[in-house]
C-alpha positions as MATLAB code, in Angstrom:
seq = 'MTQRVFTVALTVLFLFIGELSSADPPDFSQQLSPLYSSLFEKNQTFNFEVLATTSRYVNDAGENEYSERKEVFKVECTVKEALSYPSYQASWVECLGAENLLANFYVGTAQGLWVANAFPEDKAFAEEIIQSPPLLAANPAPSSKPVTPGCKSWITSSKIALYGGIKEKAWCNHSACPGAGSDESSIMTCFLPEQGPVFIENFQPSGTEDYTFLALAPPTPPINMVNVAQDTLDHGVLNRVQNLFSKWANAQSQNDFPQFSRCYDQNFTGIEAIQGKNKEYDRKDWLYYRKKLFATNQHVVVKDLKITSIMNTRIDLTLTKIRRSFQSSSAEVIEFILKTNNDNPIIVQETIRSSERQEEKQ';
ca = [
      -0.374    0.166   -0.197;
       2.710    2.087    0.863;
       4.777    1.506   -2.318;
       1.519    2.059   -4.278;
       0.666    5.506   -2.846;
       4.433    6.548   -3.106;
       4.345    5.582   -6.590;
       1.186    7.530   -7.255;
       2.721   10.761   -5.393;
       5.971   10.574   -7.634;
       3.875   10.175  -10.845;
       2.123   13.151   -9.640;
       5.204   14.960   -9.247;
       6.865   14.388  -12.476;
       3.687   14.991  -14.569;
       3.833   18.353  -12.220;
       7.300   19.280  -13.215;
       6.679   18.457  -16.629;
       4.422   20.597  -17.051;
       6.656   23.464  -15.549;
       9.227   22.832  -18.052;
       7.110   22.645  -21.190;
       5.372   26.010  -20.448;
       6.048   29.508  -21.944;
       8.947   31.147  -20.751;
       7.411   33.877  -18.831;
       7.162   37.427  -21.084;
       9.117   40.185  -19.440;
       8.239   42.581  -21.363;
       4.766   42.289  -20.428;
       6.485   43.600  -17.112;
       7.943   46.672  -18.234;
       6.236   49.900  -18.280;
       5.209   51.130  -21.375;
       7.179   54.705  -20.597;
      10.298   52.719  -21.642;
       9.048   48.919  -23.112;
       9.974   49.796  -26.613;
      13.699   50.451  -25.743;
      13.619   46.474  -25.245;
      11.848   45.583  -28.700;
      14.702   44.289  -30.873;
      14.599   46.111  -34.399;
      12.413   49.080  -32.959;
      13.607   52.322  -34.462;
      13.688   55.966  -33.138;
      13.603   58.671  -35.313;
      14.640   62.296  -34.719;
      14.654   65.755  -35.844;
      17.368   67.412  -34.286;
      17.984   70.845  -34.520;
      22.412   71.462  -33.374;
      23.392   74.808  -32.538;
      27.207   75.717  -31.916;
      27.677   79.091  -30.611;
      31.497   80.877  -30.260;
      32.385   83.767  -27.888;
      35.415   84.159  -29.772;
      36.770   84.016  -33.424;
      39.742   82.914  -35.065;
      42.059   85.687  -34.185;
      41.192   85.071  -30.263;
      39.027   87.979  -30.061;
      35.781   88.064  -28.066;
      33.231   88.055  -30.748;
      29.616   86.337  -30.038;
      28.310   83.322  -33.525;
      26.258   80.937  -34.024;
      25.239   78.215  -36.158;
      22.702   76.192  -36.117;
      22.229   72.731  -38.161;
      19.523   70.702  -39.052;
      19.361   66.378  -39.585;
      17.713   63.844  -39.033;
      18.481   60.949  -36.724;
      17.226   56.907  -36.326;
      18.005   55.113  -33.472;
      17.109   51.005  -33.751;
      17.400   48.583  -30.661;
      20.033   46.338  -31.916;
      19.804   44.149  -28.860;
      17.306   42.917  -26.675;
      17.621   39.889  -24.262;
      15.432   38.705  -21.256;
      17.367   37.729  -18.507;
      15.065   35.997  -15.049;
      14.603   39.259  -13.626;
      15.564   42.261  -15.889;
      15.821   43.239  -19.676;
      19.019   44.462  -21.312;
      19.243   45.973  -24.428;
      21.654   48.075  -26.795;
      20.391   51.068  -28.709;
      22.510   52.098  -31.941;
      21.774   56.261  -33.478;
      23.252   56.566  -36.636;
      23.873   60.564  -37.189;
      24.291   61.355  -33.082;
      25.700   58.558  -31.307;
      25.678   61.354  -28.227;
      21.626   61.209  -28.679;
      19.987   58.162  -27.443;
      22.794   55.403  -27.885;
      23.360   53.152  -24.693;
      23.308   50.207  -23.300;
      19.869   49.802  -20.983;
      18.568   47.857  -17.988;
      14.809   47.199  -17.516;
      12.645   45.435  -14.885;
       9.164   45.954  -13.551;
      10.233   48.801  -11.204;
      12.137   50.843  -13.519;
      14.747   51.871  -16.473;
      18.425   51.866  -16.123;
      21.653   53.157  -18.154;
      24.497   50.855  -18.202;
      27.806   51.696  -19.667;
      28.442   47.983  -21.206;
      25.805   45.723  -22.290;
      24.327   44.016  -18.995;
      24.401   40.150  -19.602;
      26.058   39.516  -16.296;
      23.981   39.155  -13.561;
      25.735   40.588  -10.910;
      26.739   43.345  -12.857;
      22.784   44.099  -14.173;
      21.880   43.635  -10.141;
      24.376   46.222   -9.159;
      23.007   48.598  -11.608;
      19.740   48.262  -10.300;
      20.780   49.695   -6.490;
      21.056   53.029   -7.727;
      18.124   55.706   -8.619;
      16.796   54.412  -12.083;
      17.092   56.821  -14.879;
      12.724   56.565  -14.949;
      10.906   54.466  -12.553;
       7.897   52.415  -13.594;
       5.307   54.637  -12.319;
       7.163   58.184  -11.887;
       6.617   60.464   -9.550;
       8.167   64.064   -9.228;
      11.944   63.848   -7.475;
      15.222   64.779   -6.814;
      17.060   62.345   -6.105;
      20.626   61.988   -8.208;
      20.945   59.346  -10.582;
      24.314   60.048  -11.166;
      26.686   60.408   -8.028;
      27.947   64.188   -8.082;
      25.627   65.611  -10.320;
      22.217   67.260   -9.711;
      18.697   65.330  -11.316;
      15.001   65.142  -10.840;
      12.206   64.027  -12.325;
       9.296   66.326  -13.857;
       6.046   65.884  -15.100;
       6.090   68.123  -18.165;
       4.315   69.241  -21.111;
       6.918   69.414  -23.653;
       6.933   70.361  -27.141;
       7.138   67.606  -29.759;
       8.510   68.373  -34.092;
       6.430   71.030  -34.894;
       4.994   72.528  -31.933;
       2.277   69.458  -31.156;
       2.068   69.479  -27.095;
       2.451   66.054  -25.155;
       2.414   65.710  -21.504;
       5.691   63.129  -20.301;
       7.826   62.135  -17.780;
      11.494   63.873  -17.864;
      14.714   63.147  -16.563;
      17.059   65.895  -15.762;
      20.658   66.112  -15.191;
      23.264   68.838  -14.641;
      26.943   67.545  -14.301;
      30.016   69.611  -13.648;
      32.473   70.014  -16.382;
      35.762   71.477  -17.243;
      35.684   75.092  -14.662;
      32.604   76.106  -13.684;
      30.821   74.742  -17.012;
      27.876   72.313  -16.223;
      26.281   69.889  -18.853;
      23.382   69.115  -19.277;
      20.491   67.047  -20.747;
      16.812   66.368  -20.475;
      15.026   63.178  -21.737;
      11.166   63.047  -21.695;
       9.092   59.528  -22.489;
       5.673   59.221  -23.571;
       3.714   55.849  -23.109;
       3.965   53.505  -25.793;
       6.730   55.650  -27.818;
       9.413   55.526  -25.277;
      12.187   58.745  -25.556;
      10.697   61.496  -27.553;
      12.381   64.709  -26.607;
      16.100   64.764  -25.502;
      17.515   68.436  -25.098;
      21.731   68.028  -24.505;
      23.936   70.956  -23.804;
      27.424   70.665  -23.702;
      29.691   73.240  -22.822;
      33.801   73.576  -24.001;
      35.439   76.684  -23.417;
      34.718   79.463  -25.809;
      32.028   77.513  -27.305;
      28.618   75.488  -26.248;
      27.112   72.993  -27.909;
      23.605   72.494  -27.978;
      21.220   69.474  -29.675;
      17.376   69.596  -29.271;
      16.181   66.059  -31.179;
      12.040   65.992  -31.312;
      10.502   63.039  -32.107;
       7.946   63.669  -34.918;
       4.214   62.764  -33.538;
       3.006   59.705  -35.526;
      -0.905   60.073  -34.463;
      -3.102   57.410  -36.567;
      -5.029   58.680  -39.293;
      -8.689   59.271  -38.284;
     -10.969   58.396  -40.889;
     -14.961   59.515  -41.191;
     -16.754   57.988  -44.547;
     -19.979   60.824  -44.434;
     -20.843   59.364  -48.131;
     -24.333   57.209  -48.858;
     -22.651   54.422  -49.879;
     -20.467   51.694  -47.531;
     -17.208   50.582  -48.419;
     -15.566   47.127  -48.078;
     -13.692   47.459  -44.368;
     -11.082   46.166  -46.085;
     -11.119   48.594  -48.927;
     -11.969   51.115  -45.812;
      -8.177   50.371  -44.697;
      -6.585   50.475  -47.411;
      -7.169   53.849  -48.119;
      -6.282   54.801  -44.508;
      -2.472   52.928  -45.412;
      -2.412   54.833  -48.452;
      -2.139   58.002  -46.622;
      -0.127   57.013  -44.136;
       2.357   55.930  -47.036;
       1.641   59.186  -48.853;
       2.307   61.346  -45.341;
       5.522   58.970  -44.006;
       7.127   59.098  -47.575;
       7.345   62.614  -47.022;
       8.436   62.698  -43.611;
      11.421   60.511  -44.725;
      12.078   62.042  -47.695;
      11.310   58.936  -49.779;
      10.505   60.406  -52.750;
      10.099   56.892  -55.065;
       7.463   55.696  -52.195;
       5.681   59.477  -52.244;
       5.729   59.015  -56.669;
       4.072   54.992  -56.431;
       0.486   57.062  -54.455;
       0.000   58.470  -57.908;
      -1.770   56.866  -60.777;
       0.235   57.551  -64.201;
      -2.988   59.564  -65.349;
      -2.995   61.662  -62.411;
      -3.966   65.532  -62.488;
      -3.018   68.315  -59.512;
      -4.985   70.961  -59.239;
      -3.995   74.224  -57.045;
      -7.622   76.170  -56.488;
      -6.375   78.766  -53.751;
      -7.465   82.551  -53.846;
      -9.668   82.266  -56.995;
      -6.798   80.648  -58.952;
      -7.043   77.423  -60.776;
      -3.388   76.150  -62.091;
      -3.614   72.602  -63.470;
      -0.309   69.983  -63.519;
       0.378   66.504  -64.855;
       1.743   63.880  -63.202;
       5.324   64.997  -64.376;
       4.997   68.946  -63.277;
       3.048   67.911  -60.349;
       6.080   65.626  -58.655;
       8.537   67.771  -60.159;
       6.695   70.974  -58.213;
       6.468   68.285  -54.861;
       9.755   67.320  -55.359;
      11.441   70.713  -54.227;
       9.614   70.225  -50.509;
      11.996   67.334  -50.434;
      14.962   68.923  -49.883;
      13.587   69.881  -45.995;
      13.602   68.719  -43.384;
       9.951   68.278  -43.036;
       7.294   66.252  -40.817;
       3.716   65.767  -42.593;
       0.536   64.560  -40.638;
      -3.037   64.154  -42.111;
      -5.700   64.852  -40.270;
      -9.499   64.925  -40.924;
      -9.406   62.634  -43.325;
     -13.573   62.436  -44.711;
     -14.893   60.126  -47.114;
     -17.253   62.166  -49.102;
     -18.355   60.146  -52.114;
     -18.211   56.517  -53.157;
     -19.417   55.340  -56.765;
     -17.697   51.883  -58.785;
     -14.495   52.532  -58.078;
     -13.750   55.747  -57.454;
     -13.327   57.227  -53.987;
     -13.745   61.106  -53.168;
     -12.249   62.526  -50.005;
     -11.064   65.426  -48.403;
      -8.464   65.823  -45.680;
      -5.967   68.645  -44.040;
      -2.100   67.875  -43.789;
      -0.344   69.583  -41.477;
       3.764   69.903  -42.721;
       6.133   71.156  -40.066;
       9.881   71.569  -39.826;
      11.382   74.074  -37.754;
      11.401   76.928  -39.496;
       7.711   76.877  -40.576;
       4.089   75.377  -40.541;
       1.879   74.859  -43.455;
      -1.815   73.449  -43.432;
      -3.625   72.263  -46.580;
      -7.180   71.154  -47.265;
      -6.968   69.089  -50.071;
      -9.431   66.995  -52.135;
      -8.621   63.743  -53.466;
     -10.168   61.490  -56.156;
      -8.786   57.949  -55.676;
      -9.185   54.699  -58.018;
      -9.486   51.469  -56.789;
      -7.770   49.013  -58.917;
      -8.218   45.390  -57.229;
      -9.463   47.288  -53.948;
      -5.832   48.864  -53.947;
      -6.460   52.615  -54.572;
      -4.805   55.503  -56.294;
      -4.516   58.958  -56.094;
      -5.534   60.098  -59.944;
      -6.757   63.676  -58.875;
      -5.820   66.351  -55.844;
      -6.964   69.682  -55.626;
      -5.413   71.951  -52.751;
      -8.011   74.291  -51.824;
      -6.505   76.470  -48.993;
      -2.787   76.543  -47.680;
      -1.874   78.708  -44.867;
       1.731   79.162  -43.966;
       3.492   80.119  -40.546;
       6.800   80.817  -39.604;
       8.328   78.916  -36.142;
       9.532   81.214  -33.497;
      12.796   79.650  -32.322;
];
């Protein structure tokens, strides 16, 4: 009897262990805060528009003279490696165009986000890192507890202006560290849920010259689409219309002119109908005219997309195009006519009804 009980108990124990070993490994990404979880998704990219300002206080002759040089460029950062360990996650982010932007090694847990000076694949090394205050806690609260020894740092919940002036409430880490002499470098990094780091301001003094760069993530809100036509469209076609204008906007933001061109039919007609003037272009001239805008660092957002008419393979719609750069912003109300070839919509006519331009204040 005793042997039978022992055999049954042993069988149950083996079955229990077998279930544990065959279970899926824990998904640590679910434990990370949405403020920084994107830093631990391999191949995730972060795009920034950067305004770099170099301020000089002495000229080449050694005389006191102030001068300022500004440069605008784009930076793409990519999560090159991301690994999960039993008690933490580790990642390596690489940036092309500005290594001192977001490029770093990171440690993430359910409690917060830390920066490391090497890839934290060693458990003892990672545990040593997370003994210090995090760069950002999973559930942040305003504080002034230093993250880096010898530096002043604090956490705030601030309303920041993203690229083009769109304001979002974000959690920001501010850090100011002593440099040579009385000079003090500073960096501010702000995070938004689901998007991760979206705003970085870095100030680096160097004797007679100061270097400041402001990196802003272009906001990429989903296109909100309303069908006000009396007829209905298949849900799949509606999604493809939405995807067409996502590609159309992203191609302009990413300076991808070939992708932008593919949005237009070979028999396309472009019309400028502004302030009583009516000017018509064929596809070649329209694309030549629009390509000039690709020479600038721009970001394009589509708003208020409304389908106004559906007739056979033809779809009429209107939208507002918001175009922003560091120098200016503009809003255009545009009417489009699409045709659907095998359910894939393409632009056959574009009419600009109004255009307002506004200079941006630096």
